[in-house]
Each structure stands twice: as structure tokens, then as C-alpha cells.
C-alpha positions as CSV (number, residue, x, y, z in Angstrom):
1,M,18.9,3.5,-3.3
2,F,16.1,3.8,-0.8
3,E,15.5,0.5,0.9
4,L,13.8,-0.8,4.1
5,D,14.6,-4.3,5.3
6,A,11.8,-6.5,6.4
7,S,12.0,-10.0,7.9
8,N,11.5,-11.9,4.7
9,C,11.5,-9.3,2.0
10,R,12.8,-5.8,1.4
11,L,11.0,-2.6,0.4
12,R,12.8,-0.6,-2.3
13,A,12.3,2.5,-4.4
14,L,10.7,2.1,-7.9
15,E,13.2,1.4,-10.7
16,P,12.6,1.8,-14.5
17,E,12.5,-2.0,-14.9
18,D,9.4,-2.1,-12.6
19,V,7.2,-0.4,-15.3
20,D,6.4,-3.7,-17.0
21,L,5.0,-5.2,-13.7
22,L,3.2,-1.9,-12.8
23,Y,1.6,-1.9,-16.2
24,I,0.1,-5.3,-15.5
25,W,-0.9,-4.7,-11.9
26,E,-2.3,-1.2,-12.4
27,N,-4.5,-2.4,-15.4
28,D,-5.9,-5.4,-13.6
29,V,-9.6,-4.6,-13.0
30,E,-9.5,-6.8,-9.9
31,V,-6.9,-4.4,-8.4
32,W,-9.0,-1.4,-9.4
33,R,-11.5,-2.3,-6.7
34,V,-9.1,-1.6,-3.9
35,S,-7.0,1.1,-5.6
36,G,-9.8,3.4,-6.7
37,T,-8.7,3.3,-10.3
38,M,-11.4,3.8,-12.9
39,A,-9.5,3.8,-16.2
40,P,-6.5,2.0,-17.7
41,L,-3.1,3.6,-17.3
42,S,-0.8,3.8,-20.3
43,Y,2.7,2.4,-20.4
44,D,4.0,5.9,-21.1
45,M,2.2,7.3,-18.1
46,L,3.7,4.7,-15.8
47,Q,7.2,5.3,-17.2
48,R,6.8,9.0,-16.4
49,F,5.5,8.1,-12.9
50,V,8.5,6.0,-12.2
51,Q,11.0,8.6,-13.7
52,E,9.4,11.5,-11.8
53,Q,8.8,9.7,-8.5
54,N,10.0,12.0,-5.8
55,Y,10.6,10.5,-2.4
56,D,10.3,13.8,-0.6
57,L,7.2,13.0,1.5
58,C,6.8,16.7,2.5
59,T,6.4,17.7,-1.2
60,T,4.5,14.7,-2.7
61,R,2.7,13.5,0.4
62,Q,3.1,10.0,-1.0
63,M,5.6,7.2,-1.7
64,R,5.3,3.9,-3.5
65,L,7.7,1.1,-2.6
66,M,8.2,-2.3,-4.3
67,V,8.0,-5.4,-2.1
68,D,11.0,-7.4,-3.3
69,V,11.8,-11.1,-2.5
70,D,15.2,-12.3,-3.6
71,G,15.3,-9.8,-6.4
72,R,11.8,-10.4,-7.6
73,A,9.0,-7.8,-7.1
74,V,5.9,-9.4,-5.6
75,G,3.9,-6.3,-4.7
76,T,3.8,-2.7,-3.6
77,V,3.3,-0.7,-0.5
78,D,1.8,2.8,-0.8
79,I,2.2,5.6,1.7
80,F,-0.3,8.3,1.0
81,D,-2.0,11.4,2.5
82,Y,1.1,12.1,4.6
83,D,0.2,14.8,7.0
84,P,3.2,16.2,8.9
85,Q,1.1,18.6,10.9
86,H,-1.1,15.8,12.4
87,Q,1.7,13.2,12.2
88,R,0.0,10.5,10.2
89,F,-0.3,8.8,6.8
90,G,-2.4,6.1,5.2
91,I,-1.0,2.8,4.0
92,G,-2.0,0.3,1.3
93,V,-0.3,-3.0,0.5
94,L,-0.7,-5.3,-2.6
95,I,0.8,-8.7,-3.0
96,Y,-0.3,-9.3,-6.6
97,A,0.0,-13.0,-7.4
98,A,-2.1,-15.5,-5.5
99,E,1.0,-17.8,-5.2
100,D,2.9,-15.0,-3.4
101,R,0.3,-14.5,-0.8
102,R,0.2,-16.1,2.6
103,H,4.0,-16.1,2.9
104,G,4.1,-13.2,5.3
105,Y,5.3,-10.6,2.8
106,A,2.5,-8.2,3.4
107,R,3.0,-8.5,7.2
108,A,6.7,-7.9,6.9
109,A,6.1,-4.9,4.6
110,V,3.6,-3.3,6.9
111,E,5.8,-3.8,9.9
112,A,8.7,-2.2,8.1
113,V,6.6,0.8,7.1
114,V,5.3,1.2,10.6
115,R,8.9,1.1,11.9
116,Y,9.8,3.8,9.3
117,A,6.8,5.9,10.4
118,R,7.8,5.7,14.1
119,S,11.6,5.8,14.0
120,V,12.4,8.0,10.9
121,L,9.3,10.3,10.7
122,G,8.3,10.3,14.3
123,L,4.6,9.9,13.4
124,R,1.7,9.5,15.8
125,Q,-0.4,7.2,13.8
126,V,-0.8,5.1,10.6
127,W,-4.3,4.4,9.1
128,V,-5.8,2.1,6.6
129,Q,-9.2,1.6,4.9
130,I,-10.2,-2.0,4.2
131,S,-13.3,-3.3,2.4
132,A,-15.5,-5.4,4.8
133,D,-15.2,-8.4,2.5
134,N,-11.4,-8.4,2.5
135,V,-11.0,-10.8,5.4
136,P,-7.3,-11.5,4.9
137,S,-6.4,-7.8,5.1
138,I,-8.7,-7.3,8.1
139,L,-7.0,-10.2,9.9
140,L,-3.5,-8.9,9.0
141,F,-4.0,-5.4,10.2
142,E,-5.8,-6.4,13.4
143,S,-3.0,-8.9,14.2
144,L,-0.6,-6.0,13.9
145,G,-2.5,-3.9,16.4
146,F,-4.6,-1.7,14.1
147,E,-8.0,-1.0,15.7
148,R,-11.2,-0.5,13.8
149,C,-12.4,3.1,14.4
150,A,-15.1,3.6,11.7
151,H,-17.5,1.6,9.6
152,R,-18.6,3.2,6.3
153,R,-21.7,1.6,4.9
154,D,-22.1,1.0,1.2
155,W,-18.8,2.9,0.7
156,L,-17.4,1.1,-2.4
157,R,-19.4,0.4,-5.6
158,C,-18.5,-3.0,-7.0
159,G,-20.5,-3.5,-10.2
160,R,-24.1,-3.2,-9.1
161,E,-23.4,-4.0,-5.5
162,Y,-22.0,-1.8,-2.6
163,V,-19.5,-2.9,0.0
164,D,-18.9,-1.5,3.4
165,V,-15.4,-0.2,4.4
166,Y,-13.7,-0.3,7.7
167,D,-11.2,2.4,8.9
168,Y,-8.4,1.2,11.1
169,Q,-5.7,3.1,12.9
170,L,-2.5,2.2,14.8
171,L,-1.4,4.7,17.4
172,L,2.4,4.7,17.5
């Protein structure tokens, strides 16, 4: 089983039993705002996603990992837009339940993925996009050395409002 150790959690491959949680998380409209989702996902679709998940980054250009704490999934880390030519990928992290936030799980997960990018893949950089009103994520990524490199005005539509987005990158 694919697994990355982090300081207070572990990152692991998706398993069939994760579909129930993914169904809840992926269909939460509050999560849609950061995930870019615009329609509900069926249980069947998520089952197929987990069954067909291929961890060959060169083929899929993406990988989803579960953030696991003592055998309990608390969130996900997504690696996406893997670009072996330019040696980079994007990262997204979700710690779903409010009671699981502020325990350092997101920090540990991002640190583990950055180590993976540097040590296993030999990448040059990791990047992330964060909405300007997501202060906890901004503080997290800045504390890990990510530097803001772009400001996209009115980038995300949230209801009738628009929110700016910041691009951050970490050179490895």
C-alpha cells in the first residue's frame, strides 16, 4: 500500500471503504467553493474513481491521498497538474471536520508531500492557489515557505460575490 509518514498523521492511498466519506465530502457545497465542483457526484462515480485510481503520476498527472489519523480518515491531499517537463505540481489539502482542524494535520500532510516532491520525484517546485479569504490556509502555506507570486482579482464566483485568489509557490 502506498503510504507517506507525516509527524502526526499518515498519507495513504484511497481504499474502497473511503467511498462513504468521499461521498459526503465531495457533495458538501461548502467544499465545492475550493474544489471547483459544480454538481453532485454519485456514489457509483466515486466507487469507480477509487477502483480505477492509478498512482502512476506520469500517466494520470494527479494523485489523491487520504490523511489518516490513528486509522481514521480526516481529509485528503490532492496532487494535480503534475508536469515532469517543468518539474512541478499543484497541491490541495482538505481537513474536512472543524473539530479535526488546528491539530497540525494539514501542515504535516503538506510537509510530507513536499518531501515526496523533492526526494522521490526530484521536482523543482510545488504550487497552490488559495482564495484571499482563506486566512488559515494562507498562514499555513506561508509558514511552510510558500511565497505569493500572483494575485488574481475576482477569480472565484461565490454566489453573487467574487473572491480574489493568490498563487503561491515553493521552490525546492
